[in-house]
N, C-alpha and C positions, 0 to 999 in steps of 0.2 A: 492800606492793605484790604482787599477782599479774598472773598473765597471762588468764586466765579458761578455760585450759585444765588439765581437770580431770584429776587424778592418778589419783584412786582413790576408789570409794562404798563408805562404811562404812554404820555403822548405830547410831542412835541407843542404846547400851545400857540406859541406867539414868538416871534423873536424883533429886534428892536438895537438900533445901532447903541452902540454907547462906548466912548471913549475910544474912536480908532478901530473899537474894536464890533462884537456882536454880545449880545444878553441875552439868552433864552429863557425861556418860562417853559416850562414841564410843568405837565399836569403827571403827580405823582399817585393820588390815588391813595388805598393801604399801607404806601411807606410810610404815608408821614400821619399815621393816624394817632400815633402818642407824640404830635410836636414835631419841629425842627430845630437843628441848634446852627446858628448862624455861624457860617464857618466850619462846619463839620463837611466830609467828603462823601461825594456819592458820585457809583460811578454811573455814565450812563453810555449803557451799552460797551460800556468797556472802556470808554475813558472818564478817566477820572477825576471831576469837576469839583468845587467850589460853593458850596450855598449861599451866595450872596444878599437872599430877601427872600419872603413865603408871605405865599397870598394863599389862606385856606390849607387846600391839600395841593399845593403847588407851590414848586421853589423857582429862585431865578438863579443863572450863573453865568458867568462874565467866559464869552469862548475868544482867544487871539485867533489872529488870523493861520499862523502856525498850528492849529488846532484842525481849524477848519479845514485846512491844503492837506495835511496829513491823516487825516480819519474818514470816516464813511459820514459821519456828522454833517459836513460841508457840501451835501446834498440830500440833508432829507427837508422836506417843506412839512408848514403847519398841520395836525391832525398824525404825521409820521408815529407809528409804535416804538418806544423804544426799553431798553432792558435798564433794570433801575437795581440796585443792591447799594447799600450804605454802608461807610465801612465795617470792619473785621473789629468784636472785642474782645479782651482776654477770654472771656467767656463762652465766645463762640464756637461750636462747633466746627472742624475743619472740615468739611465733608465735601468739597472741590479740592484746590491745590492753589499756594500760594498766589495771589497777582496782586499785582500795583497799580493797574491803571492806567501805564503807563503804554501807548499803541505802540509797536515796533514795525507795523507795517499796514496796506489794506490788500485784500484778498478781493476772489470773484471767486462766486458760486458758478461751476463749471456745469455739474450736473446733480442733479434731483433723481432716485430713484426708489419705490415703492417696496418697503422688504419685509414682511408680512404686516403687522400695524404700526411699525416705526416704517425710516426712511435712511439710507446710506448717500451724505451727501460727497461731490467730492469738491476740494475749493483749490484754483490755482494761488500760490503764496508768490511774494517777491524772490527772486531769487538766492538774495543773500539770507534769507528767512529758511531755507531750505534743510543745512545742516545742520539747525537747531529740531527740526524737527525727525521722533523718531516712531516705529511704529509701539503701542502701549504707552506712549506717553504723554502728557499733559499738553491740551494748546489752549487759548481762550481766545473762543472766537463769537462776537458781539459781545463781549463781556461772560461767555458763558464757558464752564469748564467742563472740556469736554476731551474723551478720548481718544488720540489715532487710532484708527484700525490699518490704514496702508500710508505708502509712501512713495509717490515717483515722480520722475524727474521734472514736473512742471507744480505739484502740488502734492496733498494730501485727501484721506478720507476719512470720514467720523460718522458713528454709526447710532441713529437720532431715535428715541423710545418718544412714544404717541406722549408720555408727561412734560417733556420737552418742548416738541411742537406746538403745544397747547398754552403751555405758561409759558412762553419768553415771546420775542417779535418775529422768528425764525418760520411763521408759518405765515405770516407777510413778505418775504423774500423767497426769489424766481429766479432760475440760471440768468448769468447776468451779473445780481444783487452786489455791491459792494460789502465786504465784510471787513468790520475790524480783527485785526490777529494781534495777539501778544505770547510771545514759546514764554516756555519755562524758563523760570530765571536760571533754576539749577544747571541746564545746557550753558547758558550764558558764561556762569562763574568755569561750569569745568572744562568748556574751550578757553578763558582765558588762563586758565591753571598751565593747561596745556600748552600754550601758546609761552607763558612766560617759564615752564621748564624746559623747552627748547631752546629757547633764545639765552639762557642761562648754563646750558649745557657743556663743562668744560672749564667752567670757571671756578674759581677759591670761593669756599662757602663761610659766609663771615659769623658762620653759627657758635655763639662762647666766645668772641673775643673779647666780646667787651661785658665779660659776668665782673662781680665785684668781687677784690681777691680778701 
């Protein structure tokens, strides 16, 4: 699990073929200042990857073809900046929101407008995700926990403060850029509960029938 608060911006060093997939080497900079652990989870632009090797301040992760096809990672080339976050600990402050690192879909930056010292971005989202996105709700964009400011029939808007623009990979993106999206997990559970409630309406309840005498 992650918080959506980016700890460092790294870069894709190089890729190599490995067992039918692709092995990524990522320069992580300050993220691994205290070393890393084999098998630990690291979110790379919102995608949960497993560290399988280390080389100084860099780590390697193996990516399946499915991951490359269903996220923005498959479009990146060496040198591209990526947002990095290590998995949260029980003592970690949850300053963002709970993020699994399982990308739900890829959106595209529709527009970027300056607003004071910050910016407002509109992002087009896959149609099947729109029902999970609500004004003032949370959404994870490229691994960043953001608050939705507006929703329309094609996507949503977020307001970006200067700190977010300066300390994430968003400054390197432009209109048309693909972005990884993960909707708030709570929204998915709510939908599941509603679906279950509707599907079982009118059926007798089993509650209490198995209680011990």
